[in-house]
C-alpha positions in Angstrom: 0.0 0.0 0.0 1.1 3.5 -0.7 -0.2 7.0 -0.8 2.3 8.2 -3.4 -0.1 7.9 -6.3 -1.6 11.4 -6.6 -3.7 13.0 -9.4 -4.9 16.6 -9.9 -8.4 17.3 -8.7 -11.1 19.9 -9.5 -12.9 22.0 -7.0 -12.2 22.8 -3.3 -10.5 20.2 -1.1 -10.9 20.3 2.7 -7.7 20.7 4.7 -7.7 18.8 8.0 -5.0 18.7 10.7 -3.4 15.5 9.4 -4.1 15.5 5.7 -6.3 16.7 2.8 -9.7 15.3 2.4 -9.5 12.2 0.2 -5.8 11.6 0.9 -4.5 8.9 3.1 -0.9 8.1 4.1 -0.2 4.3 4.2 2.8 4.3 6.5 2.4 6.9 9.3 5.8 6.0 10.8 7.4 8.0 7.9 4.7 10.0 6.2 1.7 11.9 7.5 0.7 13.0 11.0 0.5 16.6 12.1 4.1 17.5 11.1 3.8 16.0 7.6 0.1 16.6 6.9 0.6 18.2 3.5 3.4 17.7 1.0 4.3 20.6 -1.3 6.5 20.2 -4.5 7.6 23.1 -6.7 6.4 23.0 -10.3 9.8 24.4 -11.3 11.4 21.1 -10.3 9.6 19.2 -13.0 11.9 20.6 -15.8 14.8 18.9 -14.1 12.9 15.6 -13.8 11.7 15.7 -17.4 15.3 15.8 -18.5 16.1 12.8 -16.2 13.1 10.8 -17.5 12.3 12.1 -21.0 10.1 9.2 -22.0 8.0 9.4 -18.8 4.8 11.4 -18.5 5.0 13.6 -15.4 1.7 15.1 -14.5 1.4 17.2 -11.4 1.4 14.9 -8.4 4.1 12.6 -9.8 6.2 12.9 -6.7 3.3 12.2 -4.3 2.8 15.8 -3.5 -0.6 17.2 -2.3 0.1 20.7 -3.7 2.2 21.5 -6.8 3.2 25.2 -6.4 5.0 27.9 -8.2 7.6 30.2 -6.7 8.2 28.3 -3.4 11.6 26.9 -4.0 13.7 24.9 -1.5 16.5 27.5 -1.4 14.1 30.3 -0.4 11.6 28.6 1.9 12.7 28.3 5.5 11.6 25.9 8.2 9.0 27.7 10.2 7.8 29.9 7.3 4.0 30.2 7.1 1.8 29.9 4.1 -1.8 30.9 3.6 -3.5 29.1 0.8 -7.2 29.4 0.2 -8.8 29.6 3.7 -6.2 27.3 5.3 -2.9 28.3 7.1 0.2 26.2 7.2 3.8 26.1 8.6 6.8 24.6 6.9 8.1 21.8 9.0 10.8 19.8 7.1 11.9 18.6 3.7 10.8 15.3 2.3 13.3 12.6 2.4 12.6 10.0 -0.3 11.6 6.4 0.5 11.7 3.3 -1.6 8.2 3.8 -2.8 9.4 6.7 -5.0 11.8 4.3 -6.5 9.0 1.8 -7.1 6.9 4.5 -8.8 9.7 5.5 -11.1 10.8 1.9 -11.7 14.4 2.6 -10.4 15.8 2.9 -6.9 18.5 5.2 -8.3 16.0 8.1 -8.2 16.4 8.2 -4.4 20.1 9.3 -4.7 19.3 11.7 -7.6 16.4 13.1 -5.6 18.6 13.9 -2.6 21.6 15.0 -4.7 19.4 17.4 -6.7 18.1 19.1 -3.5 14.7 19.2 -5.1 13.0 17.7 -2.1 9.8 19.7 -1.7 8.6 20.1 1.9 6.0 19.2 4.4 3.5 21.5 6.1 1.8 21.4 9.4 -1.8 22.7 9.3 -2.3 25.7 11.6 -5.8 26.5 10.5 -8.1 24.1 8.8 -10.0 25.3 5.7 -10.1 24.5 2.0 -7.8 24.9 -1.0 -8.4 24.7 -4.7 -6.4 25.0 -7.9 -5.1 28.5 -8.6 -5.6 29.7 -5.0 -3.1 32.4 -4.3 -0.3 31.6 -1.9 0.7 34.2 0.7 4.2 33.4 2.0 4.9 34.8 5.5 8.6 34.5 6.3 9.5 33.2 9.7 12.8 33.5 11.5 15.6 34.4 9.1 18.0 32.4 11.2 16.1 29.2 10.5 17.6 27.0 7.7 16.1 26.8 4.3 14.6 23.5 3.2 17.6 23.0 0.9 20.1 23.6 3.8 18.2 21.1 5.9 18.4 18.5 3.1 22.1 19.2 2.7 22.7 18.8 6.5 20.8 15.4 6.5 22.1 14.1 3.1 25.8 14.3 3.9 
Protein backbone atom coordinates (compact mmCIF):
# COMPACT_ATOMS: atom_id res chain seq x y z
CA UNK A 1 0.00 0.00 0.00
CA UNK A 2 1.11 3.51 -0.73
CA UNK A 3 -0.24 7.04 -0.76
CA UNK A 4 2.28 8.24 -3.36
CA UNK A 5 -0.09 7.93 -6.33
CA UNK A 6 -1.64 11.41 -6.60
CA UNK A 7 -3.68 13.01 -9.37
CA UNK A 8 -4.89 16.57 -9.94
CA UNK A 9 -8.41 17.27 -8.67
CA UNK A 10 -11.06 19.88 -9.48
CA UNK A 11 -12.91 21.98 -6.97
CA UNK A 12 -12.16 22.79 -3.35
CA UNK A 13 -10.50 20.22 -1.06
CA UNK A 14 -10.91 20.33 2.70
CA UNK A 15 -7.71 20.72 4.71
CA UNK A 16 -7.66 18.77 7.98
CA UNK A 17 -5.03 18.66 10.74
CA UNK A 18 -3.44 15.46 9.43
CA UNK A 19 -4.14 15.52 5.68
CA UNK A 20 -6.27 16.74 2.81
CA UNK A 21 -9.74 15.28 2.37
CA UNK A 22 -9.53 12.15 0.23
CA UNK A 23 -5.82 11.62 0.93
CA UNK A 24 -4.50 8.85 3.10
CA UNK A 25 -0.94 8.07 4.09
CA UNK A 26 -0.21 4.35 4.16
CA UNK A 27 2.79 4.31 6.53
CA UNK A 28 2.35 6.86 9.31
CA UNK A 29 5.77 6.01 10.78
CA UNK A 30 7.42 7.95 7.94
CA UNK A 31 4.66 9.97 6.24
CA UNK A 32 1.69 11.93 7.48
CA UNK A 33 0.70 12.98 10.95
CA UNK A 34 0.52 16.58 12.12
CA UNK A 35 4.07 17.53 11.07
CA UNK A 36 3.75 15.98 7.60
CA UNK A 37 0.09 16.63 6.90
CA UNK A 38 0.60 18.19 3.45
CA UNK A 39 3.43 17.66 0.98
CA UNK A 40 4.35 20.57 -1.34
CA UNK A 41 6.45 20.20 -4.48
CA UNK A 42 7.59 23.14 -6.65
CA UNK A 43 6.42 22.97 -10.26
CA UNK A 44 9.77 24.44 -11.32
CA UNK A 45 11.45 21.14 -10.34
CA UNK A 46 9.56 19.24 -13.01
CA UNK A 47 11.85 20.63 -15.76
CA UNK A 48 14.81 18.86 -14.12
CA UNK A 49 12.90 15.57 -13.84
CA UNK A 50 11.66 15.69 -17.43
CA UNK A 51 15.32 15.78 -18.50
CA UNK A 52 16.09 12.80 -16.22
CA UNK A 53 13.07 10.80 -17.48
CA UNK A 54 12.34 12.12 -21.01
CA UNK A 55 10.08 9.22 -22.01
CA UNK A 56 7.96 9.41 -18.85
CA UNK A 57 4.80 11.44 -18.51
CA UNK A 58 5.04 13.60 -15.39
CA UNK A 59 1.68 15.11 -14.54
CA UNK A 60 1.35 17.22 -11.38
CA UNK A 61 1.41 14.91 -8.37
CA UNK A 62 4.06 12.62 -9.84
CA UNK A 63 6.19 12.90 -6.69
CA UNK A 64 3.32 12.18 -4.34
CA UNK A 65 2.77 15.83 -3.51
CA UNK A 66 -0.56 17.16 -2.34
CA UNK A 67 0.14 20.65 -3.69
CA UNK A 68 2.21 21.50 -6.76
CA UNK A 69 3.18 25.16 -6.35
CA UNK A 70 4.96 27.91 -8.22
CA UNK A 71 7.56 30.23 -6.69
CA UNK A 72 8.16 28.33 -3.44
CA UNK A 73 11.63 26.88 -3.97
CA UNK A 74 13.67 24.88 -1.49
CA UNK A 75 16.46 27.47 -1.42
CA UNK A 76 14.11 30.30 -0.42
CA UNK A 77 11.60 28.63 1.91
CA UNK A 78 12.70 28.28 5.53
CA UNK A 79 11.64 25.87 8.22
CA UNK A 80 9.01 27.74 10.23
CA UNK A 81 7.78 29.91 7.34
CA UNK A 82 4.02 30.17 7.11
CA UNK A 83 1.78 29.89 4.07
CA UNK A 84 -1.82 30.94 3.62
CA UNK A 85 -3.52 29.07 0.79
CA UNK A 86 -7.25 29.41 0.25
CA UNK A 87 -8.81 29.57 3.69
CA UNK A 88 -6.16 27.32 5.29
CA UNK A 89 -2.93 28.26 7.06
CA UNK A 90 0.23 26.17 7.21
CA UNK A 91 3.76 26.08 8.64
CA UNK A 92 6.78 24.58 6.86
CA UNK A 93 8.14 21.75 9.03
CA UNK A 94 10.76 19.79 7.07
CA UNK A 95 11.93 18.59 3.67
CA UNK A 96 10.76 15.31 2.26
CA UNK A 97 13.35 12.59 2.37
CA UNK A 98 12.60 10.02 -0.33
CA UNK A 99 11.64 6.44 0.46
CA UNK A 100 11.74 3.27 -1.60
CA UNK A 101 8.17 3.85 -2.82
CA UNK A 102 9.38 6.74 -4.98
CA UNK A 103 11.80 4.25 -6.55
CA UNK A 104 8.98 1.78 -7.14
CA UNK A 105 6.87 4.47 -8.77
CA UNK A 106 9.71 5.47 -11.10
CA UNK A 107 10.85 1.86 -11.69
CA UNK A 108 14.36 2.59 -10.39
CA UNK A 109 15.77 2.94 -6.90
CA UNK A 110 18.52 5.17 -8.32
CA UNK A 111 16.04 8.06 -8.24
CA UNK A 112 16.44 8.17 -4.45
CA UNK A 113 20.07 9.30 -4.67
CA UNK A 114 19.31 11.67 -7.56
CA UNK A 115 16.40 13.11 -5.59
CA UNK A 116 18.64 13.85 -2.59
CA UNK A 117 21.59 15.04 -4.67
CA UNK A 118 19.37 17.41 -6.67
CA UNK A 119 18.14 19.13 -3.47
CA UNK A 120 14.69 19.17 -5.11
CA UNK A 121 12.96 17.66 -2.10
CA UNK A 122 9.80 19.68 -1.70
CA UNK A 123 8.64 20.13 1.87
CA UNK A 124 6.02 19.18 4.42
CA UNK A 125 3.51 21.46 6.07
CA UNK A 126 1.75 21.41 9.43
CA UNK A 127 -1.83 22.67 9.33
CA UNK A 128 -2.26 25.69 11.60
CA UNK A 129 -5.81 26.48 10.52
CA UNK A 130 -8.13 24.05 8.79
CA UNK A 131 -9.96 25.31 5.73
CA UNK A 132 -10.05 24.50 2.04
CA UNK A 133 -7.78 24.88 -0.97
CA UNK A 134 -8.38 24.72 -4.70
CA UNK A 135 -6.44 24.98 -7.94
CA UNK A 136 -5.12 28.49 -8.58
CA UNK A 137 -5.64 29.73 -5.04
CA UNK A 138 -3.11 32.42 -4.34
CA UNK A 139 -0.35 31.64 -1.86
CA UNK A 140 0.69 34.16 0.74
CA UNK A 141 4.21 33.44 2.04
CA UNK A 142 4.91 34.78 5.53
CA UNK A 143 8.63 34.47 6.26
CA UNK A 144 9.55 33.18 9.69
CA UNK A 145 12.84 33.54 11.54
CA UNK A 146 15.61 34.41 9.06
CA UNK A 147 18.02 32.40 11.23
CA UNK A 148 16.14 29.17 10.46
CA UNK A 149 17.63 27.00 7.74
CA UNK A 150 16.10 26.82 4.29
CA UNK A 151 14.58 23.55 3.16
CA UNK A 152 17.60 23.04 0.89
CA UNK A 153 20.06 23.64 3.76
CA UNK A 154 18.15 21.11 5.87
CA UNK A 155 18.41 18.51 3.09
CA UNK A 156 22.14 19.21 2.75
CA UNK A 157 22.66 18.77 6.49
CA UNK A 158 20.81 15.43 6.46
CA UNK A 159 22.11 14.08 3.14
CA UNK A 160 25.82 14.32 3.91
